[in-house]
Legacy VTK file of the C-alpha trace (Angstrom):
# vtk DataFile Version 3.0
C-alpha trace
ASCII
DATASET POLYDATA
POINTS 273 float
-26.102 -30.545 -84.837
-24.170 -26.962 -85.970
-20.747 -27.654 -83.524
-18.362 -25.432 -81.377
-17.300 -21.851 -83.261
-14.702 -19.124 -82.859
-13.844 -15.705 -84.525
-10.171 -15.342 -83.650
-9.035 -11.492 -83.485
-5.089 -10.092 -82.095
-6.270 -9.696 -78.897
-9.441 -12.200 -77.900
-10.972 -15.153 -78.997
-14.562 -15.195 -78.558
-16.505 -19.324 -78.879
-19.451 -20.274 -79.143
-21.102 -23.413 -78.438
-24.642 -24.715 -79.029
-26.269 -27.207 -76.347
-29.906 -28.248 -78.204
-29.543 -28.940 -82.069
-33.843 -26.754 -82.014
-31.397 -23.256 -81.146
-31.556 -21.591 -84.170
-33.013 -24.599 -86.014
-33.204 -23.284 -89.893
-34.760 -24.935 -92.549
-31.256 -25.433 -94.255
-27.730 -24.952 -92.225
-26.286 -22.275 -94.335
-28.807 -20.128 -93.179
-27.466 -20.727 -89.482
-24.320 -20.240 -90.192
-25.106 -16.977 -91.839
-26.925 -16.342 -88.595
-24.147 -17.300 -86.360
-21.573 -15.292 -88.000
-22.645 -12.135 -88.340
-23.378 -12.077 -84.786
-20.167 -13.116 -83.506
-18.334 -11.078 -85.980
-20.221 -8.456 -84.403
-19.264 -9.385 -80.823
-15.688 -9.338 -81.732
-15.292 -6.245 -83.762
-18.072 -4.390 -81.343
-15.184 -5.602 -77.744
-12.417 -4.415 -80.590
-13.545 -1.325 -81.137
-14.750 -0.969 -77.254
-11.137 -1.646 -75.748
-9.741 1.102 -77.818
-12.462 3.346 -76.005
-11.755 2.512 -72.699
-8.489 3.770 -73.562
-10.358 7.362 -72.957
-11.698 7.025 -70.126
-11.859 8.865 -67.180
-11.176 7.003 -64.027
-14.588 7.333 -62.321
-15.467 7.277 -58.596
-16.923 4.165 -56.747
-20.872 4.733 -57.045
-22.966 5.403 -53.323
-25.627 2.856 -52.861
-29.185 4.527 -52.276
-30.486 3.639 -48.996
-32.864 6.829 -48.419
-36.763 7.204 -50.131
-35.302 10.067 -52.506
-38.653 11.405 -52.822
-37.303 13.019 -49.249
-33.933 13.597 -49.963
-31.906 16.677 -49.656
-31.134 17.621 -53.021
-27.635 19.214 -52.983
-26.966 22.433 -55.402
-23.923 23.801 -56.649
-22.985 26.056 -60.092
-21.482 22.343 -60.758
-23.786 19.822 -59.947
-26.537 18.103 -58.378
-26.132 15.446 -55.602
-28.838 13.998 -53.781
-28.773 11.405 -51.025
-24.926 11.497 -51.666
-25.437 10.230 -54.908
-24.513 12.128 -58.263
-27.499 13.176 -59.680
-27.096 15.428 -62.924
-23.247 17.722 -63.458
-22.379 20.559 -65.573
-20.471 18.453 -68.182
-23.877 17.387 -69.852
-24.579 20.317 -70.734
-23.961 19.820 -74.467
-25.175 16.962 -74.570
-28.415 18.236 -73.345
-28.476 20.996 -76.130
-28.656 18.205 -78.619
-31.133 16.265 -76.946
-32.836 19.775 -76.432
-32.302 20.307 -80.064
-35.086 17.036 -81.087
-37.037 17.736 -78.516
-38.281 20.622 -79.704
-38.405 20.172 -83.778
-42.658 20.501 -83.446
-42.464 23.666 -81.404
-45.397 22.106 -79.783
-45.654 21.084 -76.135
-43.198 19.042 -74.554
-43.541 16.761 -71.807
-39.401 16.022 -69.386
-39.037 13.727 -67.052
-37.184 14.354 -64.208
-35.644 17.866 -63.606
-32.583 17.973 -62.267
-30.752 21.362 -62.801
-33.058 22.872 -65.202
-29.983 22.554 -68.268
-32.591 20.915 -70.508
-35.969 22.565 -69.395
-33.848 25.947 -70.275
-32.940 24.872 -73.468
-35.914 24.079 -74.580
-37.547 27.212 -73.697
-34.785 29.187 -74.998
-35.271 27.361 -78.247
-39.186 27.605 -79.164
-41.821 25.498 -76.708
-45.459 25.925 -77.009
-45.246 24.587 -73.187
-43.144 22.947 -70.890
-44.671 20.837 -68.103
-41.789 18.219 -66.153
-42.525 15.443 -63.523
-40.602 15.490 -60.375
-40.718 13.930 -57.284
-38.250 15.695 -55.152
-39.561 18.225 -52.879
-36.403 20.076 -53.345
-36.016 19.927 -57.249
-39.720 21.207 -57.048
-38.051 23.868 -54.824
-35.747 24.593 -57.503
-38.423 24.684 -60.419
-40.461 26.930 -58.753
-37.534 29.437 -58.097
-36.218 28.467 -61.990
-40.034 29.579 -63.301
-39.415 32.294 -62.629
-37.780 33.505 -64.494
-39.743 32.685 -67.209
-42.901 34.346 -66.642
-43.763 34.646 -70.072
-43.472 31.132 -71.224
-46.095 28.109 -70.149
-43.878 26.048 -67.651
-45.670 23.668 -65.450
-44.385 20.605 -62.796
-46.553 17.758 -62.320
-45.547 16.578 -58.464
-44.347 12.563 -57.617
-43.219 9.536 -59.433
-43.541 9.404 -63.192
-45.388 5.973 -62.606
-48.055 7.439 -60.451
-48.884 10.136 -62.315
-48.114 9.955 -66.098
-51.644 8.525 -66.598
-53.312 11.830 -65.782
-51.324 13.629 -68.290
-52.566 13.680 -72.023
-50.718 13.301 -75.311
-47.193 15.854 -76.332
-45.357 16.913 -79.332
-42.355 15.841 -77.178
-41.296 13.882 -74.668
-37.910 13.876 -72.666
-36.537 11.256 -70.375
-33.618 12.550 -67.932
-34.201 11.068 -65.038
-32.692 9.016 -62.369
-33.658 5.096 -60.894
-34.587 5.998 -57.140
-33.716 2.513 -55.336
-31.232 -0.089 -55.406
-33.837 -1.696 -56.858
-34.547 0.051 -59.738
-30.686 0.606 -59.805
-30.369 -3.500 -60.662
-33.014 -3.639 -62.607
-33.338 -0.823 -64.850
-29.916 0.910 -65.359
-27.608 -3.148 -64.741
-30.438 -5.424 -66.285
-31.592 -2.948 -69.261
-30.018 -1.882 -72.178
-30.729 1.883 -70.815
-32.347 2.595 -67.822
-34.795 4.232 -69.965
-36.057 1.037 -71.517
-38.749 0.374 -68.936
-40.000 3.571 -70.006
-40.814 3.198 -73.678
-43.751 2.522 -73.482
-45.176 4.819 -71.467
-43.399 7.683 -74.144
-45.001 5.816 -76.890
-48.500 5.592 -75.457
-48.394 9.506 -74.612
-47.197 10.776 -77.769
-49.890 12.467 -80.728
-49.174 10.619 -84.231
-45.397 11.850 -85.331
-44.228 13.142 -82.343
-40.813 12.609 -81.140
-39.249 10.890 -78.032
-35.403 11.735 -77.188
-33.875 10.462 -73.616
-29.966 9.704 -71.442
-28.939 6.462 -73.964
-25.889 5.494 -71.999
-24.300 4.747 -75.013
-21.571 5.735 -75.807
-20.826 6.330 -79.622
-23.355 2.985 -81.225
-26.716 1.502 -80.263
-26.906 -2.555 -79.690
-29.063 -3.989 -81.816
-30.975 -4.972 -78.064
-31.367 -1.874 -78.814
-32.831 -0.959 -81.490
-35.241 -4.369 -80.883
-36.913 -3.044 -77.661
-37.102 0.678 -79.215
-39.106 -0.816 -82.447
-41.378 -2.104 -80.608
-42.969 1.220 -79.916
-41.485 4.168 -82.779
-41.771 3.717 -86.364
-38.680 5.552 -86.625
-35.176 5.719 -85.056
-32.160 7.743 -85.607
-28.648 8.453 -84.014
-25.949 11.302 -83.896
-23.034 10.833 -81.297
-22.457 13.625 -79.039
-18.516 14.810 -78.709
-16.701 15.354 -77.115
-17.873 15.399 -73.611
-15.709 16.315 -70.168
-17.303 13.699 -67.214
-15.012 14.732 -64.860
-11.821 11.708 -63.391
-14.578 11.200 -60.213
-18.253 10.497 -62.215
-19.675 8.028 -61.097
-21.964 7.679 -63.485
-20.175 8.083 -67.271
-17.039 7.631 -68.023
-16.853 8.032 -71.956
-15.805 11.432 -73.827
-19.287 10.640 -75.950
-22.990 9.766 -76.369
-25.739 9.084 -78.375
-28.060 10.976 -78.955
-31.777 9.169 -79.765
-34.588 11.212 -81.814
-37.820 8.001 -81.367
-40.848 8.952 -84.471
-44.431 7.518 -83.206
LINES 1 274
273 0 1 2 3 4 5 6 7 8 9 10 11 12 13 14 15 16 17 18 19 20 21 22 23 24 25 26 27 28 29 30 31 32 33 34 35 36 37 38 39 40 41 42 43 44 45 46 47 48 49 50 51 52 53 54 55 56 57 58 59 60 61 62 63 64 65 66 67 68 69 70 71 72 73 74 75 76 77 78 79 80 81 82 83 84 85 86 87 88 89 90 91 92 93 94 95 96 97 98 99 100 101 102 103 104 105 106 107 108 109 110 111 112 113 114 115 116 117 118 119 120 121 122 123 124 125 126 127 128 129 130 131 132 133 134 135 136 137 138 139 140 141 142 143 144 145 146 147 148 149 150 151 152 153 154 155 156 157 158 159 160 161 162 163 164 165 166 167 168 169 170 171 172 173 174 175 176 177 178 179 180 181 182 183 184 185 186 187 188 189 190 191 192 193 194 195 196 197 198 199 200 201 202 203 204 205 206 207 208 209 210 211 212 213 214 215 216 217 218 219 220 221 222 223 224 225 226 227 228 229 230 231 232 233 234 235 236 237 238 239 240 241 242 243 244 245 246 247 248 249 250 251 252 253 254 255 256 257 258 259 260 261 262 263 264 265 266 267 268 269 270 271 272
């Protein structure tokens, strides 16, 4: 059986102890050594890099737990943010990131589906860049009212809203040239399962996105990755998409009290069916 392994860096020692002989049992021991060395080196280098990135984080603030049913929770808008049930849902500092993802979603100039209207930032960018049609799924009553106000400013555009949770209504829809996922957890259970325990909140939407894209269609989403994408994240994407590419949106300037993002950059994803 392979013994304990240690990778040393200036500020950390990373150790691995395999418990059974069957784990990573390869035809030749050198093959297992290669797999282990590669994985441990990557993790150690990632931690060292994140140490330097963490020095640029804003302080952040504590996130309020989700207690109410967000379908009927009051949405409060001002010039800089959207607050639902005391939660920061979207803020004005995200504009560069929304614009970068909008560019991905409008490459085909076709029919676009967005999950979550928010402040309408990405929707406005996409209409300005040019699309054949824009459809959004939104489940909050107050946000739907904001959409109706926004829609009046685009009388010549083919825009529509499907009201409800995406899990309940997306099956009624057809195929799209692009899908943009930019919504939020609706309960503490969703936060725990899809934010804390997933590579990205959008992961539980990957299969639905692939099912509702035309061949060659593109998918983009709020990634919550700073300046690279983990191998676990990539494996989750390649289950559903044939091509995946990434770019970095930087600089970003989240305010000191932001409770959902702390870094000065974020990854933009482009996934092709």
